[in-house]
Biopython code that builds the backbone (N, CA, C, O; Angstrom):
import numpy as np
from Bio.PDB.StructureBuilder import StructureBuilder

atoms = [
    (1, "ASP", "N", (0.774, -1.019, -0.369)),
    (1, "ASP", "CA", (0.373, 0.037, -0.277)),
    (1, "ASP", "C", (0.693, 1.188, -0.403)),
    (1, "ASP", "O", (1.907, 1.283, -0.228)),
    (2, "GLY", "N", (0.210, 2.174, -0.628)),
    (2, "GLY", "CA", (1.003, 3.401, -0.583)),
    (2, "GLY", "C", (0.025, 4.800, -0.626)),
    (2, "GLY", "O", (-1.128, 4.898, -1.044)),
    (3, "ILE", "N", (1.007, 5.958, 0.022)),
    (3, "ILE", "CA", (0.042, 6.754, -0.407)),
    (3, "ILE", "C", (0.899, 8.230, -0.507)),
    (3, "ILE", "O", (2.079, 8.249, -0.155)),
    (4, "PHE", "N", (0.387, 9.170, -0.892)),
    (4, "PHE", "CA", (1.311, 10.320, -1.738)),
    (4, "PHE", "C", (0.760, 11.458, -1.298)),
    (4, "PHE", "O", (-0.469, 11.527, -1.312)),
    (5, "TYR", "N", (1.549, 12.598, -0.813)),
    (5, "TYR", "CA", (0.422, 13.827, -0.164)),
    (5, "TYR", "C", (1.278, 14.695, -0.653)),
    (5, "TYR", "O", (2.491, 14.872, -0.541)),
    (6, "ASP", "N", (-0.205, 15.570, -1.624)),
    (6, "ASP", "CA", (0.827, 16.272, -2.399)),
    (6, "ASP", "C", (0.589, 18.334, -1.970)),
    (6, "ASP", "O", (-0.235, 19.206, -2.246)),
    (7, "THR", "N", (1.968, 18.221, -1.131)),
    (7, "THR", "CA", (1.963, 19.335, -0.516)),
    (7, "THR", "C", (2.452, 20.536, -1.084)),
    (7, "THR", "O", (3.226, 21.287, -0.491)),
    (8, "TYR", "N", (1.926, 20.766, -2.443)),
    (8, "TYR", "CA", (2.296, 22.223, -2.573)),
    (8, "TYR", "C", (1.814, 23.222, -2.100)),
    (8, "TYR", "O", (0.621, 22.983, -1.915)),
    (9, "GLY", "N", (2.197, 24.808, -1.612)),
    (9, "GLY", "CA", (1.816, 25.393, -1.411)),
    (9, "GLY", "C", (1.496, 24.751, 0.188)),
    (9, "GLY", "O", (0.928, 25.562, 0.920)),
    (10, "GLU", "N", (1.697, 23.836, 0.605)),
    (10, "GLU", "CA", (1.685, 23.668, 1.815)),
    (10, "GLU", "C", (2.895, 24.321, 3.262)),
    (10, "GLU", "O", (4.073, 24.008, 3.435)),
    (11, "HIS", "N", (2.212, 25.076, 3.909)),
    (11, "HIS", "CA", (3.573, 25.164, 5.364)),
    (11, "HIS", "C", (4.227, 24.051, 5.754)),
    (11, "HIS", "O", (3.766, 22.943, 5.482)),
    (12, "PHE", "N", (5.154, 24.173, 6.304)),
    (12, "PHE", "CA", (6.220, 22.719, 7.100)),
    (12, "PHE", "C", (5.448, 22.689, 8.170)),
    (12, "PHE", "O", (5.647, 21.598, 8.705)),
    (13, "THR", "N", (4.576, 23.377, 8.848)),
    (13, "THR", "CA", (3.217, 23.107, 9.937)),
    (13, "THR", "C", (2.606, 22.260, 9.454)),
    (13, "THR", "O", (2.336, 21.191, 10.001)),
    (14, "ASP", "N", (2.286, 22.604, 8.337)),
    (14, "ASP", "CA", (1.200, 21.300, 7.806)),
    (14, "ASP", "C", (1.250, 20.361, 7.625)),
    (14, "ASP", "O", (0.339, 19.552, 7.799)),
    (15, "LEU", "N", (2.778, 20.050, 7.044)),
    (15, "LEU", "CA", (3.118, 18.414, 7.079)),
    (15, "LEU", "C", (3.615, 18.133, 7.911)),
    (15, "LEU", "O", (4.329, 17.163, 7.658)),
    (16, "GLU", "N", (3.677, 18.432, 8.864)),
    (16, "GLU", "CA", (3.982, 17.984, 9.984)),
    (16, "GLU", "C", (2.834, 17.213, 10.843)),
    (16, "GLU", "O", (2.629, 16.092, 11.307)),
    (17, "ASP", "N", (2.064, 18.789, 10.759)),
    (17, "ASP", "CA", (-0.114, 18.002, 10.851)),
    (17, "ASP", "C", (-0.201, 16.064, 10.588)),
    (17, "ASP", "O", (-0.535, 15.148, 11.340)),
    (18, "PHE", "N", (0.403, 16.120, 8.799)),
    (18, "PHE", "CA", (-0.440, 15.242, 8.792)),
    (18, "PHE", "C", (0.224, 14.398, 8.735)),
    (18, "PHE", "O", (-0.274, 13.318, 8.417)),
    (19, "HIS", "N", (1.828, 14.488, 9.045)),
    (19, "HIS", "CA", (2.372, 13.513, 9.480)),
    (19, "HIS", "C", (2.155, 12.644, 10.883)),
    (19, "HIS", "O", (2.202, 11.430, 11.080)),
    (20, "SER", "N", (1.957, 13.502, 11.568)),
    (20, "SER", "CA", (1.558, 13.132, 12.661)),
    (20, "SER", "C", (0.071, 12.421, 12.850)),
    (20, "SER", "O", (-0.133, 11.573, 13.718)),
    (21, "LEU", "N", (-0.762, 12.803, 12.083)),
    (21, "LEU", "CA", (-2.069, 11.944, 11.677)),
    (21, "LEU", "C", (-2.172, 10.603, 11.147)),
    (21, "LEU", "O", (-2.833, 9.628, 11.505)),
    (22, "MET", "N", (-0.955, 10.891, 9.748)),
    (22, "MET", "CA", (-0.484, 9.969, 9.209)),
    (22, "MET", "C", (-0.184, 8.511, 10.053)),
    (22, "MET", "O", (-0.980, 7.574, 10.124)),
    (23, "ALA", "N", (0.876, 8.556, 10.536)),
    (23, "ALA", "CA", (1.032, 7.693, 11.216)),
    (23, "ALA", "C", (0.358, 6.736, 11.841)),
    (23, "ALA", "O", (0.801, 5.600, 11.674)),
    (24, "GLY", "N", (-1.087, 6.918, 12.873)),
    (24, "GLY", "CA", (-2.043, 6.351, 12.961)),
    (24, "GLY", "C", (-2.653, 5.261, 11.544)),
    (24, "GLY", "O", (-3.348, 4.346, 11.986)),
    (25, "CYS", "N", (-2.537, 5.240, 10.386)),
    (25, "CYS", "CA", (-3.340, 4.984, 9.737)),
    (25, "CYS", "C", (-2.571, 4.079, 9.099)),
    (25, "CYS", "O", (-3.121, 3.114, 8.568)),
    (26, "LEU", "N", (-1.106, 4.244, 9.040)),
    (26, "LEU", "CA", (0.294, 2.766, 9.073)),
    (26, "LEU", "C", (-0.028, 1.515, 9.412)),
    (26, "LEU", "O", (0.895, 0.943, 9.992)),
    (27, "ALA", "N", (-1.346, 0.645, 9.213)),
    (27, "ALA", "CA", (-1.152, -1.031, 9.644)),
    (27, "ALA", "C", (-0.315, -1.939, 8.639)),
    (27, "ALA", "O", (0.066, -3.039, 9.037)),
    (28, "LYS", "N", (-0.082, -1.603, 7.623)),
    (28, "LYS", "CA", (0.153, -2.388, 7.094)),
    (28, "LYS", "C", (2.024, -2.444, 6.704)),
    (28, "LYS", "O", (2.776, -1.607, 6.203)),
    (29, "PRO", "N", (2.228, -3.744, 7.180)),
    (29, "PRO", "CA", (4.005, -3.553, 6.861)),
    (29, "PRO", "C", (4.193, -3.427, 5.425)),
    (29, "PRO", "O", (3.506, -3.631, 4.424)),
    (30, "ASN", "N", (5.688, -2.905, 5.753)),
    (30, "ASN", "CA", (6.050, -3.286, 3.945)),
    (30, "ASN", "C", (5.643, -1.609, 2.978)),
    (30, "ASN", "O", (6.361, -1.122, 2.105)),
    (31, "GLY", "N", (4.492, -1.109, 3.419)),
    (31, "GLY", "CA", (4.046, 0.300, 2.721)),
    (31, "GLY", "C", (5.102, 1.244, 2.122)),
    (31, "GLY", "O", (6.265, 0.840, 2.125)),
    (32, "ILE", "N", (4.923, 2.036, 1.787)),
    (32, "ILE", "CA", (5.459, 3.552, 1.029)),
    (32, "ILE", "C", (5.153, 4.733, 1.433)),
    (32, "ILE", "O", (3.932, 4.677, 1.291)),
    (33, "TYR", "N", (5.343, 5.646, 1.786)),
    (33, "TYR", "CA", (4.685, 6.784, 1.380)),
    (33, "TYR", "C", (5.355, 8.023, 1.006)),
    (33, "TYR", "O", (6.487, 8.019, 1.489)),
    (34, "SER", "N", (5.139, 8.974, 0.408)),
    (34, "SER", "CA", (5.643, 9.628, -0.120)),
    (34, "SER", "C", (5.001, 11.239, -0.162)),
    (34, "SER", "O", (3.903, 11.316, 0.389)),
    (35, "PHE", "N", (5.532, 12.535, -0.740)),
    (35, "PHE", "CA", (5.523, 13.574, -0.792)),
    (35, "PHE", "C", (5.810, 14.314, -1.639)),
    (35, "PHE", "O", (6.889, 14.153, -2.208)),
    (36, "PHE", "N", (4.731, 15.645, -2.105)),
    (36, "PHE", "CA", (5.676, 16.454, -3.620)),
    (36, "PHE", "C", (6.814, 17.171, -2.690)),
    (36, "PHE", "O", (6.580, 17.124, -1.483)),
    (37, "ASN", "N", (8.050, 17.848, -3.110)),
    (37, "ASN", "CA", (8.743, 17.672, -2.095)),
    (37, "ASN", "C", (8.854, 19.491, -2.451)),
    (37, "ASN", "O", (9.081, 19.529, -3.661)),
    (38, "GLY", "N", (8.821, 20.253, -2.172)),
    (38, "GLY", "CA", (8.905, 21.260, -2.810)),
    (38, "GLY", "C", (9.730, 21.891, -1.391)),
    (38, "GLY", "O", (10.956, 21.839, -1.490)),
    (39, "LEU", "N", (9.409, 22.238, -0.620)),
    (39, "LEU", "CA", (10.402, 22.688, 0.614)),
    (39, "LEU", "C", (11.946, 23.329, 0.318)),
    (39, "LEU", "O", (12.993, 22.719, 0.099)),
    (40, "ALA", "N", (11.719, 24.630, 0.385)),
    (40, "ALA", "CA", (12.582, 25.472, 0.169)),
    (40, "ALA", "C", (13.116, 25.913, -1.265)),
    (40, "ALA", "O", (14.331, 26.110, -1.280)),
    (41, "PRO", "N", (12.307, 26.150, -2.736)),
    (41, "PRO", "CA", (12.236, 25.779, -3.777)),
    (41, "PRO", "C", (13.465, 26.751, -4.340)),
    (41, "PRO", "O", (14.004, 26.715, -5.446)),
    (42, "ASP", "N", (13.832, 27.981, -2.764)),
    (42, "ASP", "CA", (14.245, 29.176, -3.688)),
    (42, "ASP", "C", (15.587, 28.056, -3.679)),
    (42, "ASP", "O", (16.190, 27.805, -4.723)),
    (43, "ASN", "N", (15.938, 27.465, -2.436)),
    (43, "ASN", "CA", (17.749, 28.021, -1.995)),
    (43, "ASN", "C", (18.110, 26.461, -2.048)),
    (43, "ASN", "O", (17.198, 25.662, -1.835)),
    (44, "LEU", "N", (19.149, 26.085, -2.270)),
    (44, "LEU", "CA", (19.300, 24.231, -2.298)),
    (44, "LEU", "C", (20.334, 24.276, -0.424)),
    (44, "LEU", "O", (20.644, 23.241, 0.166)),
    (45, "PHE", "N", (20.583, 25.408, -0.003)),
    (45, "PHE", "CA", (20.575, 25.119, 1.116)),
    (45, "PHE", "C", (20.444, 24.528, 2.174)),
    (45, "PHE", "O", (20.995, 23.722, 2.924)),
    (46, "PHE", "N", (19.114, 25.451, 1.975)),
    (46, "PHE", "CA", (17.933, 25.755, 2.823)),
    (46, "PHE", "C", (17.265, 24.062, 2.096)),
    (46, "PHE", "O", (17.288, 23.042, 2.786)),
    (47, "HIS", "N", (16.958, 24.069, 1.277)),
    (47, "HIS", "CA", (16.132, 22.248, 0.353)),
    (47, "HIS", "C", (17.031, 21.583, 1.619)),
    (47, "HIS", "O", (16.563, 21.036, 2.618)),
    (48, "GLY", "N", (17.817, 21.695, 1.439)),
    (48, "GLY", "CA", (18.698, 20.725, 2.562)),
    (48, "GLY", "C", (18.024, 20.601, 3.675)),
    (48, "GLY", "O", (17.135, 19.855, 4.085)),
    (49, "VAL", "N", (18.724, 21.623, 4.145)),
    (49, "VAL", "CA", (17.958, 21.515, 5.866)),
    (49, "VAL", "C", (16.765, 21.174, 5.586)),
    (49, "VAL", "O", (16.628, 20.010, 5.963)),
    (50, "ALA", "N", (15.792, 21.575, 5.110)),
    (50, "ALA", "CA", (14.596, 21.271, 5.474)),
    (50, "ALA", "C", (14.486, 19.548, 4.756)),
    (50, "ALA", "O", (14.293, 18.875, 5.769)),
    (51, "CYS", "N", (14.509, 18.798, 3.840)),
    (51, "CYS", "CA", (14.666, 17.533, 3.750)),
    (51, "CYS", "C", (15.329, 16.817, 5.462)),
    (51, "CYS", "O", (14.631, 16.169, 6.242)),
    (52, "ASN", "N", (16.530, 17.109, 5.634)),
    (52, "ASN", "CA", (16.523, 16.939, 7.126)),
    (52, "ASN", "C", (15.671, 17.149, 8.321)),
    (52, "ASN", "O", (15.622, 16.432, 9.320)),
    (53, "CYS", "N", (15.180, 17.951, 8.139)),
    (53, "CYS", "CA", (14.009, 18.466, 9.123)),
    (53, "CYS", "C", (13.003, 17.300, 8.867)),
    (53, "CYS", "O", (12.861, 16.495, 9.787)),
    (54, "VAL", "N", (12.357, 17.139, 7.825)),
    (54, "VAL", "CA", (11.496, 16.140, 7.848)),
    (54, "VAL", "C", (11.991, 13.850, 8.015)),
    (54, "VAL", "O", (11.373, 12.846, 8.371)),
    (55, "LYS", "N", (13.318, 14.147, 7.522)),
    (55, "LYS", "CA", (13.693, 13.142, 7.779)),
    (55, "LYS", "C", (13.842, 13.001, 9.544)),
    (55, "LYS", "O", (13.327, 11.905, 9.766)),
    (56, "ILE", "N", (14.220, 13.486, 10.655)),
    (56, "ILE", "CA", (14.124, 13.544, 11.746)),
    (56, "ILE", "C", (12.497, 13.569, 12.346)),
    (56, "ILE", "O", (12.068, 12.831, 13.233)),
    (57, "GLN", "N", (11.886, 14.406, 11.761)),
    (57, "GLN", "CA", (10.553, 14.324, 12.564)),
    (57, "GLN", "C", (9.882, 13.028, 11.770)),
    (57, "GLN", "O", (8.672, 13.181, 11.936)),
    (58, "LEU", "N", (10.095, 11.818, 10.981)),
    (58, "LEU", "CA", (9.389, 11.360, 10.464)),
    (58, "LEU", "C", (9.859, 9.993, 11.129)),
    (58, "LEU", "O", (9.166, 8.982, 11.241)),
    (59, "GLU", "N", (11.445, 10.197, 11.635)),
    (59, "GLU", "CA", (12.095, 9.000, 12.591)),
    (59, "GLU", "C", (11.984, 9.390, 13.862)),
    (59, "GLU", "O", (12.481, 8.524, 14.582)),
    (60, "HIS", "N", (11.455, 10.526, 14.635)),
    (60, "HIS", "CA", (10.307, 10.216, 15.332)),
    (60, "HIS", "C", (9.106, 9.540, 15.808)),
    (60, "HIS", "O", (8.991, 9.126, 16.962)),
    (61, "ILE", "N", (8.015, 9.408, 14.704)),
    (61, "ILE", "CA", (7.236, 8.606, 14.901)),
    (61, "ILE", "C", (7.318, 7.063, 14.058)),
    (61, "ILE", "O", (6.463, 6.291, 13.625)),
    (62, "GLY", "N", (8.660, 7.071, 14.080)),
    (62, "GLY", "CA", (9.232, 5.150, 13.517)),
    (62, "GLY", "C", (9.167, 4.740, 12.299)),
    (62, "GLY", "O", (9.018, 3.642, 11.761)),
    (63, "LEU", "N", (9.409, 6.619, 11.682)),
    (63, "LEU", "CA", (9.383, 5.773, 9.907)),
    (63, "LEU", "C", (10.895, 6.333, 9.492)),
    (63, "LEU", "O", (11.331, 7.367, 9.997)),
    (64, "ASP", "N", (11.614, 5.596, 8.578)),
    (64, "ASP", "CA", (12.490, 5.305, 8.015)),
    (64, "ASP", "C", (12.860, 5.851, 6.461)),
    (64, "ASP", "O", (12.247, 5.256, 5.574)),
    (65, "THR", "N", (13.778, 6.898, 6.029)),
    (65, "THR", "CA", (13.380, 8.125, 4.834)),
    (65, "THR", "C", (14.294, 8.190, 4.494)),
    (65, "THR", "O", (15.292, 8.434, 5.172)),
    (66, "GLU", "N", (14.243, 7.967, 3.181)),
    (66, "GLU", "CA", (15.524, 7.918, 2.065)),
    (66, "GLU", "C", (15.195, 9.516, 1.598)),
    (66, "GLU", "O", (14.285, 10.175, 2.102)),
    (67, "PHE", "N", (16.066, 9.991, 0.587)),
    (67, "PHE", "CA", (15.155, 10.726, -0.688)),
    (67, "PHE", "C", (16.528, 10.502, -2.285)),
    (67, "PHE", "O", (17.694, 10.799, -2.544)),
    (68, "ALA", "N", (15.449, 9.860, -2.867)),
    (68, "ALA", "CA", (15.866, 9.344, -4.166)),
    (68, "ALA", "C", (16.444, 10.287, -4.809)),
    (68, "ALA", "O", (15.544, 11.128, -4.813)),
    (69, "GLN", "N", (17.716, 10.967, -5.618)),
    (69, "GLN", "CA", (17.607, 12.379, -6.254)),
    (69, "GLN", "C", (17.280, 11.518, -7.961)),
    (69, "GLN", "O", (17.842, 10.441, -8.156)),
    (70, "CYS", "N", (16.444, 12.061, -8.970)),
    (70, "CYS", "CA", (16.082, 12.580, -9.538)),
    (70, "CYS", "C", (16.659, 13.123, -10.958)),
    (70, "CYS", "O", (15.817, 14.011, -11.091)),
    (71, "GLN", "N", (17.192, 13.205, -11.720)),
    (71, "GLN", "CA", (17.406, 13.973, -12.876)),
    (71, "GLN", "C", (15.877, 14.239, -13.222)),
    (71, "GLN", "O", (14.952, 13.427, -13.211)),
    (72, "ILE", "N", (15.853, 15.881, -13.598)),
    (72, "ILE", "CA", (14.658, 16.818, -13.962)),
    (72, "ILE", "C", (15.419, 17.599, -15.512)),
    (72, "ILE", "O", (16.596, 17.791, -15.819)),
    (73, "GLN", "N", (14.730, 17.757, -15.889)),
    (73, "GLN", "CA", (15.435, 19.041, -17.341)),
    (73, "GLN", "C", (14.056, 20.490, -17.144)),
    (73, "GLN", "O", (13.357, 20.271, -18.133)),
    (74, "VAL", "N", (13.801, 20.980, -16.852)),
    (74, "VAL", "CA", (12.544, 22.058, -17.237)),
    (74, "VAL", "C", (13.641, 22.944, -17.729)),
    (74, "VAL", "O", (14.728, 23.220, -17.221)),
    (75, "ASP", "N", (13.004, 23.374, -19.006)),
    (75, "ASP", "CA", (13.447, 24.585, -20.144)),
    (75, "ASP", "C", (12.670, 26.080, -18.796)),
    (75, "ASP", "O", (11.717, 26.250, -18.036)),
    (76, "GLU", "N", (14.084, 26.882, -19.358)),
    (76, "GLU", "CA", (13.017, 28.131, -18.674)),
    (76, "GLU", "C", (12.267, 29.080, -19.083)),
    (76, "GLU", "O", (12.273, 30.240, -18.670)),
    (77, "LYS", "N", (11.354, 28.455, -20.205)),
    (77, "LYS", "CA", (10.218, 29.075, -21.076)),
    (77, "LYS", "C", (9.199, 28.134, -20.614)),
    (77, "LYS", "O", (8.048, 28.560, -20.716)),
    (78, "ASP", "N", (9.343, 26.929, -20.119)),
    (78, "ASP", "CA", (8.432, 25.873, -19.960)),
    (78, "ASP", "C", (7.785, 26.657, -18.485)),
    (78, "ASP", "O", (6.589, 26.378, -18.404)),
    (79, "TRP", "N", (8.078, 27.224, -17.742)),
    (79, "TRP", "CA", (7.910, 28.729, -16.539)),
    (79, "TRP", "C", (7.257, 29.190, -17.033)),
    (79, "TRP", "O", (6.164, 29.150, -16.469)),
    (80, "ASP", "N", (7.262, 30.018, -18.459)),
    (80, "ASP", "CA", (6.322, 31.285, -18.312)),
    (80, "ASP", "C", (4.697, 30.944, -17.846)),
    (80, "ASP", "O", (3.991, 29.966, -18.090)),
    (81, "GLY", "N", (4.418, 32.271, -17.021)),
    (81, "GLY", "CA", (2.606, 32.235, -17.220)),
    (81, "GLY", "C", (2.790, 31.141, -15.742)),
    (81, "GLY", "O", (1.832, 30.953, -14.991)),
    (82, "VAL", "N", (3.625, 30.747, -15.597)),
    (82, "VAL", "CA", (3.049, 30.101, -13.762)),
    (82, "VAL", "C", (3.830, 30.921, -13.246)),
    (82, "VAL", "O", (4.948, 31.302, -13.591)),
    (83, "ARG", "N", (2.966, 31.265, -12.110)),
    (83, "ARG", "CA", (3.220, 32.238, -11.368)),
    (83, "ARG", "C", (4.220, 31.655, -10.240)),
    (83, "ARG", "O", (5.124, 32.439, -9.952)),
    (84, "ARG", "N", (4.225, 30.410, -9.543)),
    (84, "ARG", "CA", (4.873, 30.225, -8.481)),
    (84, "ARG", "C", (6.060, 28.742, -9.083)),
    (84, "ARG", "O", (5.538, 27.646, -9.289)),
    (85, "LYS", "N", (7.438, 28.908, -9.272)),
    (85, "LYS", "CA", (7.768, 28.063, -10.455)),
    (85, "LYS", "C", (7.865, 26.972, -8.838)),
    (85, "LYS", "O", (7.901, 27.513, -7.733)),
    (86, "TYR", "N", (7.895, 25.288, -9.025)),
    (86, "TYR", "CA", (8.145, 24.559, -7.964)),
    (86, "TYR", "C", (9.450, 24.484, -7.961)),
    (86, "TYR", "O", (9.332, 24.179, -6.774)),
    (87, "TRP", "N", (10.680, 24.464, -8.148)),
    (87, "TRP", "CA", (11.924, 24.708, -8.034)),
    (87, "TRP", "C", (12.806, 25.732, -9.023)),
    (87, "TRP", "O", (12.627, 25.854, -10.235)),
    (88, "HIS", "N", (13.584, 26.286, -8.391)),
    (88, "HIS", "CA", (14.723, 27.033, -9.228)),
    (88, "HIS", "C", (15.786, 27.053, -9.465)),
    (88, "HIS", "O", (16.534, 27.203, -8.499)),
    (89, "GLY", "N", (16.501, 26.899, -11.029)),
    (89, "GLY", "CA", (17.819, 26.364, -11.147)),
    (89, "GLY", "C", (18.076, 25.331, -10.202)),
    (89, "GLY", "O", (18.926, 25.488, -9.325)),
    (90, "ARG", "N", (17.359, 24.214, -10.320)),
    (90, "ARG", "CA", (18.476, 22.547, -10.039)),
    (90, "ARG", "C", (18.044, 21.932, -11.228)),
    (90, "ARG", "O", (17.322, 22.320, -12.147)),
    (91, "GLU", "N", (18.782, 20.649, -10.954)),
    (91, "GLU", "CA", (18.505, 19.834, -12.159)),
    (91, "GLU", "C", (18.553, 18.310, -11.391)),
    (91, "GLU", "O", (19.006, 17.242, -11.803)),
    (92, "THR", "N", (18.041, 18.583, -10.392)),
    (92, "THR", "CA", (17.926, 16.981, -9.612)),
    (92, "THR", "C", (16.572, 17.476, -8.498)),
    (92, "THR", "O", (16.449, 18.613, -8.041)),
    (93, "TYR", "N", (15.718, 16.405, -8.246)),
    (93, "TYR", "CA", (14.781, 16.245, -7.690)),
    (93, "TYR", "C", (14.576, 15.560, -6.799)),
    (93, "TYR", "O", (14.665, 14.364, -7.076)),
    (94, "TYR", "N", (14.154, 15.958, -5.096)),
    (94, "TYR", "CA", (14.788, 15.082, -4.238)),
    (94, "TYR", "C", (13.445, 14.136, -3.489)),
    (94, "TYR", "O", (12.962, 14.477, -2.409)),
    (95, "LEU", "N", (12.951, 12.887, -4.286)),
    (95, "LEU", "CA", (12.060, 12.560, -4.112)),
    (95, "LEU", "C", (11.691, 11.277, -2.636)),
    (95, "LEU", "O", (11.924, 10.068, -2.634)),
    (96, "PRO", "N", (11.100, 12.084, -1.596)),
    (96, "PRO", "CA", (10.989, 11.429, -0.628)),
    (96, "PRO", "C", (10.794, 10.311, -0.198)),
    (96, "PRO", "O", (9.816, 10.455, 0.536)),
    (97, "VAL", "N", (11.249, 8.714, -0.159)),
    (97, "VAL", "CA", (10.426, 7.710, 0.373)),
    (97, "VAL", "C", (10.453, 7.592, 1.269)),
    (97, "VAL", "O", (11.528, 7.761, 1.843)),
    (98, "VAL", "N", (8.830, 7.075, 2.293)),
    (98, "VAL", "CA", (9.408, 7.037, 3.802)),
    (98, "VAL", "C", (9.101, 5.373, 3.296)),
    (98, "VAL", "O", (8.715, 4.853, 2.250)),
    (99, "THR", "N", (9.482, 4.907, 4.576)),
    (99, "THR", "CA", (8.876, 3.104, 4.627)),
    (99, "THR", "C", (8.524, 2.883, 6.379)),
    (99, "THR", "O", (8.262, 3.786, 7.174)),
    (100, "TRP", "N", (8.585, 1.899, 6.572)),
    (100, "TRP", "CA", (8.143, 0.917, 7.876)),
    (100, "TRP", "C", (8.266, -0.043, 8.481)),
    (100, "TRP", "O", (7.569, -0.238, 9.477)),
]
sb = StructureBuilder()
sb.init_structure("model")
sb.init_model(0)
sb.init_chain("A")
sb.init_seg("    ")
for serial, (resi, resn, name, xyz) in enumerate(atoms, 1):
    if name == "N":
        sb.init_residue(resn, " ", resi, " ")
    sb.init_atom(name, np.array(xyz, "f"), 0.0, 1.0, " ", f" {name:<3s}", serial, name[0])
structure = sb.get_structure()
């Protein structure tokens, strides 16, 4: 079984609230959970900090977290007309892979 939470536009505390509620729903072993990782999209350093904060947060509720590196290629013209970019100047997306 798996869960994907689309967190685009959510605040970190909203994600934290969801994690605390979600932990009670994880009954089957060997499941997988992931979410849209748009944390701190403007700055790679702070994105890394946010990823580590999520990892620690999930460890506290008994979940293991890895971030799979996915190569992406987005041309700047693809963002034309988009009010808020998902990320800025990166070619790697860090996909959260959470297991229990």
